[in-house]
Each structure stands twice: as C-alpha cells, then as structure tokens.
DRENKOLPA-709836 format. One line per 3 residues: number of its first residue (from 1); their letters; for each residue x, z, y of N, C-alpha, C. Coordinates in Angstrom, 3 decimals. Layout:
NUM> A> X Z Y X Z Y X Z Y | ...
***
This chain:
1> XXX> 201.451 -114.396 93.646 201.586 -113.771 94.649 201.541 -112.149 94.295 | 199.870 -112.227 93.968 199.187 -110.994 93.767 200.357 -110.020 92.683 | 200.643 -110.736 91.646 201.469 -110.050 90.567 202.953 -109.414 91.146
4> XXX> 203.423 -110.395 92.031 204.492 -109.887 92.668 204.166 -108.787 93.549 | 203.408 -108.531 94.211 202.828 -107.570 94.849 202.408 -105.988 93.789 | 202.145 -106.493 92.874 201.443 -105.220 91.760 202.784 -104.857 91.320
7> XXX> 203.563 -105.901 90.869 204.887 -105.274 90.264 205.908 -104.635 91.085 | 206.076 -104.901 92.137 206.446 -103.933 93.025 206.326 -102.624 93.308 | 204.853 -102.658 93.208 204.321 -100.972 93.394 204.658 -100.172 92.083
10> XXX> 204.265 -100.991 91.014 204.289 -100.431 90.089 205.957 -99.955 89.794 | 206.582 -100.466 90.045 208.154 -100.135 89.720 208.463 -99.334 90.775 | 207.991 -98.943 91.702 208.328 -97.887 93.018 207.692 -96.739 92.298
13> XXX> 206.442 -96.688 91.910 205.890 -95.413 91.283 206.553 -95.009 89.987 | 207.025 -96.136 89.025 207.990 -95.405 87.856 209.021 -95.170 88.405 | 209.943 -95.921 89.116 211.138 -95.452 89.735 211.264 -94.168 90.587
16> XXX> 210.109 -93.565 90.878 209.876 -92.182 91.639 209.580 -91.371 91.051 | 209.233 -91.427 89.778 209.224 -90.449 88.326 207.713 -89.827 88.557 | 206.505 -91.024 89.003 205.636 -90.624 88.692 204.858 -90.547 87.179
19> XXX> 205.504 -91.955 86.600 205.315 -91.529 85.407 203.805 -91.288 84.627 | 202.871 -91.276 85.804 201.652 -90.899 85.160 201.249 -89.627 84.857 | 202.173 -88.978 85.357 201.877 -87.263 85.046 201.720 -86.816 86.402
22> XXX> 201.035 -85.688 86.228 200.848 -84.846 87.332 201.901 -83.709 87.528 | 202.716 -83.705 88.751 203.501 -82.643 89.170 202.977 -81.041 88.324 | 203.718 -79.852 87.893 203.129 -78.577 87.383 202.582 -77.934 88.788
25> XXX> 201.028 -77.736 88.598 200.715 -76.699 89.504 198.983 -76.396 89.241 | 198.608 -75.811 89.827 197.242 -75.657 89.521 196.024 -76.237 90.161 | 194.988 -76.721 89.944 193.915 -77.597 90.520 193.373 -76.777 91.291
28> XXX> 192.601 -77.211 92.383 191.822 -76.728 93.288 190.410 -76.405 92.718 | 190.091 -77.143 91.760 188.827 -77.247 90.938 188.883 -76.285 89.973 | 187.804 -76.174 88.893 187.623 -75.037 87.829 188.968 -75.100 86.958
31> XXX> 189.185 -76.207 86.686 190.101 -76.748 85.469 191.735 -76.324 86.067 | 192.375 -76.259 85.396 193.908 -75.666 85.237 194.806 -76.720 84.604 | 195.761 -76.864 85.253 196.581 -77.882 84.792 197.940 -77.208 84.300
34> XXX> 198.347 -76.959 83.218 199.244 -76.436 83.042 200.849 -76.882 82.708 | 200.630 -78.246 82.433 201.812 -78.893 82.154 202.054 -80.273 83.125 | 202.919 -80.625 83.081 202.945 -82.409 83.611 202.248 -83.113 82.580
37> XXX> 202.477 -82.567 81.157 202.036 -83.824 80.198 200.769 -83.559 79.949 | 199.781 -82.715 80.547 198.464 -82.620 80.575 197.663 -83.687 80.803 | 198.362 -84.548 81.777 197.517 -85.515 82.348 198.276 -86.708 82.267
40> XXX> 198.914 -86.897 81.045 199.698 -88.279 80.813 198.876 -89.100 79.994 | 198.275 -90.342 80.909 197.292 -91.486 80.338 197.736 -92.056 79.097 | 199.012 -92.769 79.281 199.162 -93.757 77.738 199.384 -92.947 76.680
43> XXX> 200.082 -91.558 77.029 200.688 -90.952 76.101 199.837 -90.238 74.965 | 198.220 -90.017 75.588 197.464 -89.225 74.775 196.575 -90.051 74.511 | 196.348 -90.399 73.162 195.059 -91.220 72.578 193.845 -90.167 72.885
46> XXX> 193.184 -91.104 73.856 191.888 -90.404 73.617 190.742 -91.293 74.005 | 189.473 -90.980 73.741 188.391 -92.040 73.888 188.244 -92.332 75.273 | 188.001 -93.456 75.916 187.647 -93.932 77.316 187.333 -92.849 78.262
49> XXX> 186.109 -92.520 77.565 185.475 -91.340 78.668 186.316 -90.111 78.853 | 187.121 -89.485 77.888 188.146 -88.272 78.065 189.444 -88.971 78.779 | 189.872 -90.177 78.612 190.654 -90.747 79.795 190.383 -90.760 80.740
52> XXX> 189.292 -91.256 81.095 188.724 -91.478 82.526 188.530 -90.424 83.426 | 188.086 -89.279 82.567 187.450 -87.917 82.928 189.140 -87.286 83.484 | 190.236 -87.684 82.689 191.478 -87.185 82.979 191.898 -87.781 84.115
55> XXX> 192.109 -89.119 84.267 192.653 -89.813 85.401 191.518 -89.441 86.588 | 190.225 -89.127 86.843 189.617 -88.676 87.848 190.091 -87.362 88.185 | 190.726 -86.703 87.396 191.585 -85.115 87.908 192.613 -85.497 88.423
58> XXX> 193.600 -86.457 88.052 194.636 -86.702 88.696 194.435 -87.351 90.051 | 193.256 -88.142 90.289 193.156 -89.046 90.887 192.450 -87.740 92.316 | 191.900 -86.975 91.822 191.786 -85.725 92.706 192.668 -84.787 93.309
61> XXX> 193.778 -85.147 92.554 195.351 -84.291 93.255 195.413 -85.145 94.497 | 195.556 -86.418 94.081 196.123 -87.259 95.253 195.027 -87.206 96.185 | 193.793 -87.386 96.066 192.818 -87.421 97.366 192.804 -85.919 97.714
64> XXX> 193.580 -85.425 98.689 193.353 -84.485 99.284 192.342 -83.932 100.205 | 191.489 -84.708 100.543 190.637 -84.360 101.439 189.253 -84.715 100.996 | 189.286 -85.258 99.509 188.050 -85.456 98.657 186.966 -86.434 98.991
67> XXX> 187.558 -87.250 99.894 186.781 -88.780 100.259 186.486 -89.738 99.476 | 187.488 -89.667 98.304 187.146 -90.684 97.164 188.453 -91.833 97.406 | 189.199 -92.001 98.245 190.274 -92.491 98.429 191.546 -92.081 98.665
70> XXX> 192.447 -92.486 98.711 194.043 -91.924 98.651 194.562 -92.813 99.870 | 195.240 -92.034 100.823 195.413 -92.614 102.109 197.072 -92.766 101.825 | 197.811 -93.439 102.739 199.179 -93.275 102.937 200.248 -91.741 103.121
73> XXX> 198.761 -90.966 103.789 199.430 -89.742 104.242 199.175 -89.010 103.051 | 198.003 -89.161 102.081 198.010 -88.342 100.866 199.002 -88.529 100.038 | 199.370 -89.960 99.937 200.332 -90.224 98.739 201.964 -89.585 99.001
76> XXX> 202.218 -89.716 100.658 203.532 -89.145 101.035 203.188 -87.631 100.382 | 202.193 -87.036 100.813 202.041 -85.427 100.388 202.482 -85.445 99.101 | 201.677 -85.944 98.028 201.791 -85.785 96.739 203.283 -85.970 96.210
79> XXX> 203.945 -86.888 96.837 205.289 -87.349 96.228 206.193 -86.056 97.263 | 205.572 -85.243 98.015 206.699 -84.626 98.806 206.461 -83.313 97.856 | 205.029 -83.350 97.517 204.987 -82.030 96.250 205.622 -81.847 95.023
82> XXX> 206.753 -82.938 94.741 207.017 -83.000 93.502 208.733 -83.505 93.751 | 208.968 -83.167 95.078 210.209 -83.140 95.520 210.883 -84.539 95.772 | 210.107 -85.582 96.297 210.203 -87.097 96.194 209.876 -87.271 97.900
85> XXX> 211.068 -88.122 98.284 210.672 -88.680 99.727 210.068 -90.027 99.760 | 209.037 -90.352 100.663 208.403 -91.431 100.586 207.871 -91.487 102.194 | 208.689 -92.659 102.605 208.440 -92.983 103.999 207.020 -93.489 104.307
88> XXX> 206.494 -93.399 105.635 205.217 -93.802 105.401 204.843 -95.307 105.398 | 205.991 -95.925 105.666 205.772 -97.422 105.308 205.989 -97.757 104.147 | 206.784 -97.062 103.211 206.563 -97.145 101.578 205.460 -96.865 101.177
91> XXX> 204.857 -95.732 101.853 203.705 -95.425 101.020 202.656 -96.765 101.483 | 202.544 -96.836 102.510 201.110 -97.679 103.202 201.461 -99.433 102.360 | 203.054 -99.430 102.249 203.047 -100.612 101.257 202.408 -100.612 99.981
94> XXX> 202.900 -99.346 99.090 202.373 -99.240 97.729 200.993 -99.547 97.818 | 200.159 -98.776 98.738 198.676 -99.214 98.707 198.247 -100.630 98.994 | 198.892 -100.843 99.659 198.446 -102.566 100.396 198.706 -103.274 98.957
97> XXX> 199.843 -102.850 98.327 199.844 -103.759 96.742 198.895 -103.526 95.781 | 198.260 -102.761 95.891 197.188 -102.449 94.850 195.972 -102.224 95.430 | 195.563 -102.439 96.713 194.009 -102.340 97.390 193.640 -103.672 97.245
100> XXX> 192.470 -103.490 96.476 191.627 -104.713 96.228 190.796 -105.175 97.145 | 190.372 -103.938 97.857 189.270 -104.367 99.215 189.839 -104.377 100.473 | 190.906 -104.375 100.508 192.038 -104.552 101.568 191.330 -103.210 102.747
103> XXX> 191.176 -101.953 102.459 190.794 -101.451 103.112 191.679 -100.058 103.708 | 193.124 -100.534 103.244 194.284 -99.783 103.452 194.506 -98.438 102.758 | 193.388 -98.279 101.679 193.372 -97.001 100.832 193.064 -97.477 99.676
106> XXX> 193.575 -96.314 98.525 192.940 -96.782 96.976 191.976 -96.061 96.596 | 190.804 -96.566 96.219 189.677 -95.900 95.440 190.043 -95.763 94.361 | 189.162 -95.426 93.482 189.540 -94.699 92.231 189.649 -96.051 91.148
109> XXX> 188.720 -97.263 91.686 189.100 -98.330 90.683 190.560 -98.892 90.759 | 190.999 -99.082 92.212 192.070 -99.315 92.232 193.201 -98.601 91.534 | 193.237 -97.272 91.320 193.955 -96.266 91.138 193.728 -96.300 89.003
112> XXX> 192.596 -96.685 88.587 192.422 -97.176 87.469 193.406 -98.428 87.190 | 192.920 -99.301 87.938 193.885 -100.474 87.358 195.448 -100.342 87.223 | 195.977 -99.384 88.347 197.455 -99.254 88.221 197.856 -98.461 86.857
115> XXX> 196.829 -97.352 86.528 196.933 -96.783 85.545 196.824 -97.590 83.965 | 196.135 -98.491 83.810 195.683 -98.968 82.697 197.262 -100.064 82.525 | 197.666 -100.557 83.823 198.661 -101.615 83.647 199.557 -100.660 83.317
118> XXX> 200.435 -99.506 83.885 201.299 -98.730 83.269 201.064 -98.481 81.819 | 199.899 -98.303 81.205 199.388 -97.807 80.224 200.133 -98.974 78.959 | 199.556 -100.340 79.367 200.053 -101.338 78.639 201.538 -101.723 78.870
121> XXX> 202.105 -101.344 79.840 203.617 -101.288 80.036 204.345 -100.464 78.845 | 203.789 -99.034 78.716 204.337 -97.948 77.853 204.005 -98.334 76.376 | 202.638 -99.356 76.272 202.405 -99.734 74.904 203.749 -100.616 74.196
124> XXX> 203.874 -101.714 75.293 204.948 -102.646 75.057 206.138 -102.135 74.618 | 206.519 -101.321 75.416 207.892 -100.531 75.138 208.052 -99.462 74.023 | 206.796 -98.994 73.390 206.873 -98.318 72.506 206.896 -99.395 70.984
127> XXX> 206.187 -100.286 71.216 206.203 -101.642 70.257 207.806 -101.965 69.892 | 208.207 -102.257 71.120 209.720 -102.426 71.009 210.728 -101.726 70.148 | 210.374 -100.108 70.847 211.227 -99.420 70.311 210.713 -99.303 68.728
130> XXX> 209.629 -99.373 68.065 209.213 -99.385 66.877 210.101 -100.308 66.001 | 209.903 -101.559 66.641 210.670 -102.651 66.091 212.422 -102.529 65.561 | 212.811 -101.544 66.717 214.209 -101.195 66.408 214.492 -100.556 65.270
133> XXX> 213.533 -99.681 64.864 213.279 -98.515 63.740 213.140 -99.055 62.403 | 212.599 -100.395 62.371 212.373 -100.946 61.224 213.419 -101.531 60.593 | 213.596 -101.278 59.177 214.639 -101.547 58.416 214.321 -103.242 57.963
136> XXX> 213.353 -103.320 57.818 212.746 -104.554 57.582 211.962 -105.177 58.405 | 212.420 -106.345 59.333 211.710 -106.611 60.656 210.564 -107.323 60.208 | 209.226 -106.701 61.153 207.632 -107.039 60.799 207.417 -106.688 59.778
139> XXX> 207.863 -105.490 59.375 207.006 -104.813 58.028 206.079 -104.109 58.547 | 205.792 -103.507 59.599 205.056 -102.483 59.936 205.258 -101.192 59.654 | 206.764 -100.844 59.333 206.499 -99.583 59.076 208.270 -98.919 59.116
142> XXX> 208.584 -97.770 59.293 209.930 -97.302 59.078 210.264 -96.542 58.366 | 211.280 -96.745 57.444 211.816 -96.099 56.392 212.878 -95.144 56.837 | 213.050 -94.174 56.022 214.241 -93.350 56.223 215.479 -93.961 56.281
145> XXX> 215.768 -95.039 55.678 216.969 -95.635 55.814 217.093 -96.372 57.035 | 215.865 -97.060 57.244 215.767 -97.579 59.041 216.058 -96.602 60.221 | 215.459 -95.243 59.771 215.713 -94.443 60.996 217.296 -93.860 60.834
148> XXX> 217.759 -93.740 59.913 219.204 -93.590 59.530 219.691 -94.298 60.235 | 219.968 -95.653 59.841 220.625 -96.802 60.661 220.320 -96.474 62.154 | 219.180 -96.606 62.383 219.007 -96.805 64.121 219.698 -95.408 64.572
151> XXX> 219.559 -94.509 63.931 220.236 -92.907 64.550 221.967 -93.366 64.878 | 222.532 -93.520 63.376 223.644 -93.978 63.310 223.934 -94.656 64.420 | 223.516 -95.770 64.945 223.716 -96.644 65.928 223.591 -96.251 67.281
154> XXX> 222.620 -95.071 67.683 222.343 -94.222 68.611 223.567 -93.035 68.709 | 224.284 -92.888 67.996 225.391 -91.903 67.987 224.950 -90.698 67.493 | 223.800 -90.544 66.625 223.437 -89.084 65.945 223.437 -89.343 64.474
157> XXX> 224.636 -89.594 63.876 224.280 -89.889 62.492 223.408 -88.594 61.479 | 222.829 -88.931 61.203 221.991 -88.142 59.813 222.105 -88.563 58.617 | 222.016 -87.517 57.665 221.849 -87.838 56.217 220.375 -88.627 55.997
160> XXX> 220.360 -89.099 54.746 219.188 -89.724 54.422 218.033 -88.577 54.145 | 218.827 -87.715 53.839 217.407 -86.421 53.222 217.049 -85.870 54.903 | 217.969 -86.070 55.774 217.626 -85.318 57.037 216.430 -86.315 57.623
163> XXX> 216.858 -87.439 57.333 215.807 -88.641 57.809 214.365 -88.720 56.877 | 214.346 -88.421 55.834 213.255 -88.083 54.970 212.568 -87.102 55.519 | 213.230 -85.892 55.837 212.633 -84.659 56.338 211.901 -84.776 57.686
166> XXX> 212.672 -85.899 58.487 212.236 -86.222 59.991 210.971 -86.811 59.765 | 210.705 -88.038 58.762 209.341 -88.926 58.676 208.456 -88.110 58.176 | 208.583 -86.997 57.445 207.531 -86.158 56.570 207.034 -85.419 57.391
169> XXX> 207.688 -85.019 58.712 206.609 -84.392 59.735 205.659 -85.030 60.544 | 205.780 -86.360 60.542 204.653 -87.244 61.144 203.990 -88.115 60.047 | 204.343 -87.896 58.900 203.848 -88.794 58.061 202.307 -88.475 57.408
172> XXX> 201.342 -89.075 58.523 199.820 -88.622 58.628 199.500 -88.876 56.885 | 199.725 -89.804 56.372 199.168 -90.296 55.132 199.849 -90.045 53.831 | 201.030 -89.747 54.213 201.620 -89.258 52.896 202.655 -90.022 52.203
175> XXX> 202.980 -91.293 52.754 203.361 -92.513 52.185 204.890 -92.730 52.021 | 205.514 -91.808 52.777 207.048 -91.394 53.056 207.635 -92.377 54.078 | 206.765 -93.164 54.862 207.272 -93.804 56.009 206.380 -93.623 57.097
178> XXX> 206.737 -94.325 58.074 206.045 -94.322 59.583 205.303 -95.278 59.712 | 204.130 -95.557 59.992 203.410 -97.076 60.595 203.405 -96.639 62.105 | 203.248 -97.451 62.848 203.058 -97.662 64.365 202.180 -96.288 65.031
181> XXX> 200.807 -96.243 64.088 200.020 -94.996 64.818 201.113 -93.707 64.480 | 201.671 -93.515 63.466 202.371 -92.433 63.198 203.697 -92.356 64.218 | 203.929 -93.116 64.410 205.476 -93.537 65.314 204.919 -93.061 66.949
184> XXX> 203.433 -93.568 67.182 203.053 -93.266 68.568 202.590 -91.912 68.335 | 202.171 -91.318 67.409 201.734 -89.866 67.644 203.330 -89.046 67.438 | 204.290 -89.779 66.772 205.626 -88.840 67.061 206.204 -88.906 68.710
187> XX> 205.694 -89.827 69.431 206.307 -89.966 70.632 205.387 -89.459 71.650 | 204.450 -89.225 71.201 203.590 -88.420 72.444 203.964 -87.153 72.680
***
C-alpha cells in the first residue's frame, strides 16, 4: 500500500515537469542558480556530500518560509512559479503520499527519499537506453555500428564515419566504443 502511495506522487511530480530540476531563477541565498540543469540530481554524478548540498539548495526553494518543512501551500507556490497549476487537494495528496512522520508536511528526509527514488528510476531508464544501442547484447559497450543501427531505426540515418566521430567526442578512454560510464556522461 505504501508503494502505491509513493508511485502516485512520483508520477505526479514527473508528469508535472519537475524532473528534479529547479526552474530558472535566482536563489534568495548567496548562491545563484543559472539554469534548470544546475540542480539536477541524477544527471550530475557527484560525491554524496555535494549531491546532498545541491538537494538542500533545491529544498530551500520549495521551503519558502524557511521552517525546514514543505507545506501544501509552498508546494503549490513552487509549481505556480514554473507555470503549472496544482490544486490544494493535489498538493496535500502528494505530501501525504511522501510524508513519513505524518505531520502533513515534507521534511528534508522525505524530500531526499523522493529524489533518490527518482534517481534510481533515471538510472534504470538509462540502462535500458544503453542496452538498445549495444550491437552485441550484454557486451557492455556501444560501437559505431550499433549507434548507426539505432539512429537509423529512430529515423536519423548517419554514416558510419559520423557515428565514429560522435563516439569519439565521449570516448574517455580512447578505445573507440562507449561503455556505460561514457554513455552516462554523454547523456548528462
């Protein structure tokens, strides 16, 4: 039953365009957010301390009154700031789905759980995408031929040499293929 509640709220957040990014705006603190991508949790591989600091910054944007908890009103205000409508009932339902201590508000730990779950979903999606580009299933790498084949299937026909050049840009170890780590960097 708890997983049903969580999946509904995660789906709502994803469907409403949160996608773990913060709308382009300036922070009230001394740091500046210059783009929506600057606070994307799963897309930027960082050490746990840096990741948690990023998430605290995101949390502060939701927590407009600075009390360490996100209320339904604050959640609605955030979504309104990015041009999305959320009713009070929808906001309270999303909070109730994620609220571990049942105080009708999200504290930072509740917020962290949501972000970690979203990051895991992203990792699963990225692994599935990687596997689609593998020429030899289970090989652990994307070859120029595999990239060419998948791009052709997607309606973007490229020459073999174009695919070699595309891989070269992200081929960190210079072996002519992309492993999962390099693919992850390319998708970031």
